SEMI-891720 format. One record per residue (C-alpha): residue number from 1; x, y, z. Coordinates in nm, 3 decimals. Layout:
residues N
+-----+---------+---------+---------+
:   n :       u :       v :       w :
+-----+---------+---------+---------+
: NUM :       X :       Y :       Z :
...
+-----+---------+---------+---------+
***
This chain:
residues 85
+-----+---------+---------+---------+
:   n :       u :       v :       w :
+-----+---------+---------+---------+
:   1 :   6.242 :   5.960 :   9.899 :
:   2 :   6.248 :   6.025 :   9.529 :
:   3 :   6.405 :   5.786 :   9.283 :
:   4 :   6.707 :   5.880 :   9.082 :
:   5 :   6.695 :   5.870 :   8.704 :
:   6 :   6.976 :   5.677 :   8.531 :
:   7 :   7.148 :   5.994 :   8.409 :
:   8 :   7.172 :   6.154 :   8.756 :
:   9 :   7.494 :   6.104 :   8.949 :
:  10 :   7.546 :   6.176 :   9.314 :
:  11 :   7.819 :   6.439 :   9.335 :
:  12 :   7.955 :   6.479 :   9.683 :
:  13 :   8.199 :   6.750 :   9.564 :
:  14 :   8.057 :   6.896 :   9.241 :
:  15 :   8.275 :   7.205 :   9.265 :
:  16 :   8.591 :   6.992 :   9.244 :
:  17 :   8.479 :   6.858 :   8.909 :
:  18 :   8.494 :   7.200 :   8.753 :
:  19 :   8.776 :   7.245 :   8.500 :
:  20 :   8.793 :   7.616 :   8.573 :
:  21 :   8.849 :   7.555 :   8.944 :
:  22 :   9.127 :   7.303 :   8.876 :
:  23 :   9.292 :   7.545 :   8.633 :
:  24 :   9.282 :   7.824 :   8.892 :
:  25 :   9.417 :   7.602 :   9.171 :
:  26 :   9.698 :   7.473 :   8.947 :
:  27 :   9.788 :   7.827 :   8.839 :
:  28 :   9.795 :   7.954 :   9.197 :
:  29 :  10.015 :   7.662 :   9.305 :
:  30 :  10.260 :   7.723 :   9.019 :
:  31 :  10.271 :   8.097 :   9.095 :
:  32 :  10.344 :   8.024 :   9.462 :
:  33 :  10.624 :   7.780 :   9.374 :
:  34 :  10.775 :   8.021 :   9.119 :
:  35 :  10.754 :   8.310 :   9.364 :
:  36 :  10.919 :   8.119 :   9.647 :
:  37 :  11.207 :   8.018 :   9.419 :
:  38 :  11.274 :   8.375 :   9.304 :
:  39 :  11.336 :   8.574 :   9.621 :
:  40 :  11.666 :   8.735 :   9.514 :
:  41 :  11.686 :   9.108 :   9.451 :
:  42 :  11.632 :   9.211 :   9.092 :
:  43 :  11.713 :   9.544 :   8.926 :
:  44 :  11.421 :   9.666 :   8.716 :
:  45 :  11.464 :   9.931 :   8.446 :
:  46 :  11.165 :  10.097 :   8.284 :
:  47 :  11.250 :  10.377 :   8.041 :
:  48 :  11.438 :  10.627 :   8.259 :
:  49 :  11.354 :  10.476 :   8.598 :
:  50 :  11.554 :  10.208 :   8.771 :
:  51 :  11.481 :  10.033 :   9.100 :
:  52 :  11.568 :   9.719 :   9.290 :
:  53 :  11.307 :   9.490 :   9.439 :
:  54 :  11.257 :   9.129 :   9.541 :
:  55 :  11.190 :   8.897 :   9.249 :
:  56 :  10.898 :   8.749 :   9.442 :
:  57 :  10.742 :   9.095 :   9.478 :
:  58 :  10.779 :   9.164 :   9.106 :
:  59 :  10.619 :   8.829 :   9.019 :
:  60 :  10.323 :   8.906 :   9.244 :
:  61 :  10.289 :   9.255 :   9.094 :
:  62 :  10.294 :   9.109 :   8.741 :
:  63 :  10.029 :   8.850 :   8.835 :
:  64 :   9.811 :   9.118 :   8.998 :
:  65 :   9.840 :   9.344 :   8.691 :
:  66 :   9.753 :   9.053 :   8.462 :
:  67 :   9.453 :   8.962 :   8.675 :
:  68 :   9.334 :   9.325 :   8.680 :
:  69 :   9.374 :   9.362 :   8.303 :
:  70 :   9.180 :   9.041 :   8.242 :
:  71 :   8.905 :   9.151 :   8.476 :
:  72 :   8.877 :   9.495 :   8.313 :
:  73 :   8.868 :   9.357 :   7.957 :
:  74 :   8.621 :   9.085 :   8.057 :
:  75 :   8.393 :   9.347 :   8.217 :
:  76 :   8.421 :   9.573 :   7.913 :
:  77 :   8.335 :   9.284 :   7.681 :
:  78 :   8.028 :   9.201 :   7.888 :
:  79 :   7.898 :   9.555 :   7.837 :
:  80 :   7.916 :   9.543 :   7.457 :
:  81 :   8.260 :   9.698 :   7.423 :
:  82 :   8.460 :   9.515 :   7.155 :
:  83 :   8.828 :   9.613 :   7.166 :
:  84 :   8.938 :   9.416 :   6.859 :
:  85 :   8.617 :   9.423 :   6.650 :
+-----+---------+---------+---------+
***
């Protein structure tokens, strides 16, 4: 058995110590709570179109669009594409 150096710590759950993971879990929990509290029908108007949908559905669509936009811009940035430079 090898000896541990003083700066090594035993981490039984190292993934739970990640700030990014906690931020994601907190965001998902808040989105779920917000979605469950907004289940009433909502009328949505975009330019000349108008439709009615569940508020929960619209929240989930907005979150999905935000996630997709972040993923696309993050991917583009990783390939040397600078949108604001």
